[in-house]
C-alpha positions in Angstrom: 5.8 46.4 -7.9 3.8 48.1 -5.0 5.8 49.4 -1.6 3.9 49.9 1.5 5.7 51.6 4.8 5.0 49.8 8.3 5.7 52.1 11.1 4.0 50.9 14.7 4.0 53.2 17.9 4.9 50.5 20.8 1.6 50.1 22.0 0.5 49.4 18.1 3.8 46.8 17.0 1.9 43.0 18.2 -1.0 44.8 16.2 0.5 45.2 13.4 2.6 42.1 13.6 -0.9 40.3 13.4 -2.3 42.6 10.4 0.7 41.7 8.8 -0.2 37.9 9.3 -3.6 38.1 8.6 -2.4 39.6 4.6 0.6 37.9 4.8 -0.8 36.2 1.4 -1.3 39.9 -0.4 2.2 40.9 1.2 4.4 39.0 0.3 4.1 40.6 -3.5 4.8 44.5 -2.3 8.0 45.2 -1.0 7.9 46.3 2.8 10.1 49.0 4.0 9.5 49.6 7.4 11.4 51.5 10.5 13.6 49.2 12.6 12.0 48.0 15.1 9.1 47.5 13.0 10.4 45.6 10.6 12.6 43.5 13.1 9.5 42.5 14.4 7.6 41.3 11.8 10.5 39.9 9.6 11.5 37.3 13.2 7.8 36.5 13.2 6.1 36.5 9.9 9.4 36.5 7.4 8.6 38.4 5.5 10.8 40.2 3.5 10.7 43.5 4.9 13.7 46.8 4.5 14.9 47.8 7.5 15.5 51.7 8.1 16.3 53.2 11.6 14.2 53.8 14.2 11.7 55.6 14.0 13.5 58.5 16.2 16.4 58.7 14.8 15.0 59.0 11.2 13.3 55.9 9.9 9.7 58.3 9.7 12.0 60.5 7.6 13.5 57.2 5.2 10.6 56.3 5.2 9.0 59.6 3.6 12.1 58.8 1.1 10.6 55.9 -0.4 
């Protein structure tokens, strides 16, 4: 199973969510991880299973690098 990390700057979160909605069938077969704000928004909007890490400025970006 492929792992995809999803991170978005605040101004681009809506575009990332739209991308996830448009690619839902592919993404549902992947392990998704994301920083807290992005992951929460993706889950709330698409119901895709996504592991939520810390917020980016609080170390979430570093956690993603470890995946």
